[in-house]
Structure formats: C-alpha cells, structure tokens
C-alpha positions as CSV (number, residue, x, y, z in Angstrom):
1,X,-1.3,15.3,-39.4
2,X,-3.8,15.8,-37.0
3,X,-3.3,17.1,-33.3
4,X,-3.8,13.2,-32.0
5,X,-1.5,12.0,-34.4
6,X,1.2,14.4,-33.3
7,X,1.2,12.9,-29.8
8,X,0.9,9.3,-30.9
9,X,4.6,9.8,-32.6
10,X,6.2,10.4,-29.0
11,X,4.7,7.5,-26.9
12,X,7.7,5.4,-27.0
13,X,10.3,6.7,-24.4
14,X,14.0,6.5,-24.8
15,X,14.7,8.0,-21.5
16,X,15.8,6.8,-18.6
17,X,15.9,8.2,-15.1
18,X,17.8,7.3,-11.8
19,X,16.9,9.2,-8.8
20,X,19.4,8.9,-6.2
21,X,18.2,9.8,-2.6
22,X,18.5,8.3,0.8
23,X,16.1,5.5,2.1
24,X,13.5,5.0,2.4
25,X,12.2,5.1,-1.1
26,X,11.3,8.9,-1.9
27,X,7.0,9.1,-3.0
28,X,8.4,11.2,-6.0
29,X,9.7,7.7,-7.7
30,X,6.2,6.5,-7.5
31,X,4.9,9.8,-9.2
32,X,7.5,9.8,-12.0
33,X,6.6,5.9,-12.4
34,X,3.0,6.7,-12.8
35,X,3.6,9.9,-15.3
36,X,6.5,8.9,-17.3
37,X,6.5,5.1,-17.2
38,X,7.7,2.5,-14.6
39,X,10.1,0.7,-17.0
40,X,12.0,4.3,-17.2
41,X,12.6,4.9,-13.6
42,X,14.8,3.7,-11.0
43,X,15.9,4.4,-7.4
44,X,19.3,4.2,-6.2
45,X,19.7,4.8,-2.6
46,X,22.6,7.0,-1.4
47,X,23.9,6.5,2.0
48,X,21.5,7.2,4.6
49,X,23.3,9.8,6.3
50,X,22.8,11.9,3.2
51,X,20.4,14.9,3.7
52,X,17.3,14.6,1.9
53,X,17.9,18.1,0.1
54,X,21.1,16.4,-1.4
55,X,18.7,13.9,-3.7
56,X,18.9,14.0,-7.3
57,X,18.1,12.7,-10.7
58,X,19.8,12.0,-13.5
59,X,18.2,11.6,-17.2
60,X,19.8,9.3,-19.9
61,X,18.4,9.1,-23.5
62,X,19.6,6.1,-25.2
63,X,22.2,5.6,-22.2
64,X,23.7,8.6,-22.7
65,X,23.6,11.3,-20.3
66,X,21.2,14.3,-20.8
67,X,21.4,16.4,-17.4
68,X,21.5,16.0,-13.6
69,X,18.7,18.2,-11.3
70,X,17.9,18.2,-7.9
71,X,15.0,16.8,-6.2
72,X,13.3,19.8,-4.9
73,X,13.4,21.4,-8.4
74,X,11.2,18.4,-9.9
75,X,8.9,18.4,-6.7
76,X,8.6,22.7,-7.5
77,X,7.4,21.2,-11.0
78,X,4.9,18.6,-9.4
79,X,3.3,21.6,-7.6
80,X,4.7,24.4,-9.3
81,X,3.6,28.3,-9.0
82,X,1.8,30.1,-11.4
83,X,2.9,33.5,-12.3
84,X,2.0,36.0,-15.3
85,X,4.0,35.6,-18.5
86,X,5.7,39.1,-17.5
87,X,6.2,38.3,-14.0
88,X,10.2,38.7,-13.2
89,X,9.6,35.8,-10.4
90,X,9.3,33.4,-13.5
91,X,13.1,33.9,-13.8
92,X,13.8,32.7,-10.1
93,X,11.6,29.1,-10.4
94,X,13.9,26.2,-10.2
95,X,10.9,24.1,-12.2
96,X,12.0,25.8,-15.4
97,X,15.4,23.6,-15.4
98,X,12.6,20.5,-15.2
99,X,10.9,22.0,-18.2
100,X,14.0,22.0,-20.6
101,X,15.0,18.3,-19.2
102,X,12.1,16.7,-20.1
103,X,11.4,18.2,-23.6
104,X,9.8,15.7,-25.9
105,X,9.0,13.5,-23.0
106,X,5.3,12.2,-22.9
107,X,3.6,13.0,-19.5
108,X,0.8,11.0,-18.1
109,X,-2.0,12.4,-15.9
110,X,-0.6,16.0,-16.2
111,X,-3.1,18.3,-14.2
112,X,-4.2,21.8,-15.5
113,X,-1.8,23.4,-13.0
114,X,1.2,21.8,-14.6
115,X,0.0,22.4,-17.8
116,X,-0.5,26.3,-17.0
117,X,3.0,26.3,-15.4
118,X,4.3,25.1,-18.9
119,X,1.9,27.6,-21.0
120,X,3.6,30.2,-18.9
121,X,6.9,29.3,-19.9
122,X,6.1,29.3,-23.7
123,X,4.0,32.9,-23.3
124,X,7.3,34.2,-21.1
125,X,9.2,33.4,-24.6
126,X,6.6,35.1,-26.7
127,X,6.6,38.1,-24.4
128,X,10.3,38.4,-24.3
129,X,10.7,37.8,-28.1
130,X,7.9,40.5,-28.7
131,X,7.0,39.2,-32.0
132,X,6.3,36.3,-34.2
133,X,3.3,34.2,-33.9
134,X,2.0,32.9,-30.9
135,X,-1.3,30.0,-31.3
136,X,-3.0,28.6,-28.5
137,X,-5.8,26.4,-27.8
138,X,-8.4,27.0,-25.3
139,X,-10.8,24.0,-25.9
140,X,-13.9,25.8,-24.5
141,X,-15.4,29.7,-24.6
142,X,-15.4,29.8,-20.8
143,X,-11.3,28.9,-20.6
144,X,-10.7,31.5,-23.3
145,X,-12.7,34.4,-20.8
146,X,-10.7,33.6,-18.0
147,X,-7.5,34.4,-19.7
148,X,-8.6,37.4,-21.8
149,X,-6.6,40.1,-19.4
150,X,-3.1,38.2,-20.3
151,X,-3.9,38.1,-23.8
152,X,-5.0,41.5,-23.8
153,X,-1.7,42.6,-22.3
154,X,0.1,40.3,-24.6
155,X,-1.6,41.8,-27.4
156,X,-1.5,45.3,-26.5
157,X,2.1,45.7,-25.4
158,X,4.2,43.6,-28.3
159,X,4.3,43.0,-32.0
160,X,3.1,39.2,-31.6
161,X,0.7,38.0,-34.1
162,X,-2.1,35.8,-31.5
163,X,-4.2,33.3,-32.8
164,X,-6.5,31.4,-30.3
165,X,-8.8,28.3,-31.2
166,X,-11.8,27.1,-29.7
167,X,-14.5,24.4,-30.0
168,X,-17.2,26.5,-29.3
169,X,-18.9,30.0,-30.2
170,X,-17.6,33.3,-29.2
171,X,-20.3,35.7,-28.4
172,X,-17.9,38.1,-26.1
173,X,-16.4,41.4,-27.3
174,X,-13.4,40.9,-29.7
175,X,-9.7,40.6,-27.9
176,X,-7.9,43.7,-29.7
177,X,-5.1,42.3,-31.5
178,X,-5.8,38.8,-31.2
179,X,-7.6,36.5,-33.7
180,X,-10.5,34.3,-32.1
181,X,-11.1,30.9,-34.5
182,X,-14.5,29.8,-33.0
183,X,-16.2,26.3,-33.8
184,X,-12.6,24.9,-34.7
185,X,-13.4,21.4,-34.2
186,X,-13.4,18.2,-32.1
187,X,-9.7,18.1,-32.4
188,X,-9.2,21.2,-30.9
189,X,-11.9,20.5,-28.3
190,X,-9.7,17.7,-26.8
191,X,-6.5,19.4,-26.8
192,X,-4.4,21.8,-24.6
193,X,-1.7,23.5,-27.2
194,X,0.4,26.8,-27.3
195,X,2.8,27.0,-30.3
196,X,5.4,29.8,-30.5
197,X,7.4,30.0,-33.6
198,X,10.2,32.3,-32.0
199,X,9.8,34.7,-34.8
200,X,12.2,32.3,-36.7
201,X,14.7,32.1,-34.0
202,X,15.2,28.3,-33.0
203,X,16.3,29.5,-29.5
204,X,13.0,30.8,-28.9
205,X,10.6,28.4,-30.2
206,X,8.5,26.2,-28.2
207,X,5.4,24.2,-28.0
208,X,3.1,22.5,-26.1
209,X,0.4,19.8,-26.6
210,X,-1.8,17.8,-24.3
211,X,-4.8,15.7,-25.0
212,X,-7.6,15.3,-22.3
213,X,-8.0,11.7,-21.2
214,X,-10.0,12.3,-18.1
215,X,-11.9,15.3,-16.7
216,X,-9.2,17.5,-15.7
217,X,-5.9,15.0,-16.5
218,X,-4.2,14.9,-19.5
219,X,-1.4,13.3,-21.5
220,X,1.1,15.7,-23.0
221,X,4.5,16.8,-24.3
222,X,6.3,20.1,-24.9
223,X,8.9,20.5,-27.4
224,X,11.5,22.9,-28.6
225,X,13.3,21.5,-31.6
226,X,12.3,23.8,-34.6
227,X,11.2,20.9,-36.9
228,X,8.8,19.6,-34.1
229,X,7.3,22.9,-33.3
230,X,6.9,23.7,-36.9
231,X,5.0,20.1,-37.4
232,X,2.9,20.8,-34.5
233,X,1.8,24.5,-36.0
234,X,1.0,22.4,-39.0
235,X,-1.0,20.0,-37.1
236,X,-3.1,22.7,-35.2
237,X,-3.8,24.5,-38.7
238,X,-5.0,21.3,-40.2
239,X,-7.0,20.3,-37.3
240,X,-8.7,23.5,-37.3
241,X,-9.5,23.6,-41.0
C-alpha cells in the first residue's frame, strides 16, 4: 500500500460536530465545514446572554459521544503556536486536546503551520520516550535543511533511530545519528509525514500523513491507533523503495 492509498482509506467521515455558541453563527463553523465537511458540522445557538468564551463543540462518532472541547482550544489549533519538541510550553497549549479528539479525521486545506504543530506533538512524544524509530518525510532538501538543528538535537540527546526521506538529492553534510534517504520517489515528494512507533508502547505511538493538493495546502490526518500507525509505516517503506 502506497501513501496515497493510505489517505483514501479515511476520506469517508463517521464523525459529526455540533458547535454550541451564542448568535451570530461563529466564523469557526464555516472553517470546520470547509476543512472537515459541511455535512458533518452543525451550529446550535446558545442563549444570547451566554458569553462567547463559554462556547464549545461536541464530537460524536456514529452518534456516540466522543468529547467536548471549548472553542478557544479549536481557535488555537487553527492558528497554533509552534515550539521546539523539548519546549515545556508545549504542555500548556490547549490545541493538544483538539489533536487528540480529531484522531483519524481527514482535514482539508491544512496549512503548513498546523501541520508543523501536529508534527511537533509527535516529535515531543519521541523526545519524551527517547527511544524507538521516528520516520519523517521532508519532501525536498531545503525543507530538511531548515530542520537540521532540531534533528541534530533529537539524535544527540536520545536513543532514537531517526530516518528522514526526501524526493531530492542531499549534498549537505551528514546529520549525526540521522539516516537520510535521498531520491525516495514521487510519493514521498508529494507528502508530509511523521511516524513514531513509540518503541513498542501503544500509548506513545503516533503518525501524521498529509498530501499536498495545492502549493502550501494539504489534505491530511493523524492517527494514534497502533495498527494504523504500523500500516502507515509500512506504506512509507513501500513508497520509498
């Protein structure tokens, strides 16, 4: 199974979202409709005397309650702060709750900032575990070059096995502790991905995959289920052959 086929397995959503907020209809509803699917998002007005800060959304899967989260956390995810994987401020972000809730949900028109925020969450897990295998796709050499300081530190201060893939040549100095796989093919070049196996611990494994639909715009999803993470890792290995 190639990376593009992996995304296709999750394009049909079985989740619904109800946003509870005072009128007027908040703009965040329009964004969720565009990025997750209009048929899956609904706005139900709260009494007009309700403070906007009390607005929240409820997520259901096959009509079963999954979670509720306040809209401020969702807004933070739409415009997230981005920290290094080891930065303690990551623990204080509210958008991490959104990442957890929307596991296995396909998003459309994701920008690089949000993909970087999800990537940092996965890298943070790898940093905290300190062992296991982390596989990362950078599409092009210039993208990897910008991240060399981050991966230098991840490799130097952990026992992680780190593999990075690009559909490009790599004529820069080697990165100690990091295996670079150049010229990995078109599938790699069209995707943004991270896969961390949790060193065998299902509480820590996680993966992200996004495909570029327009310059700077991606359709993508992230998964925590052990079987889905393993399937994505196999797809990466097959696509890079």
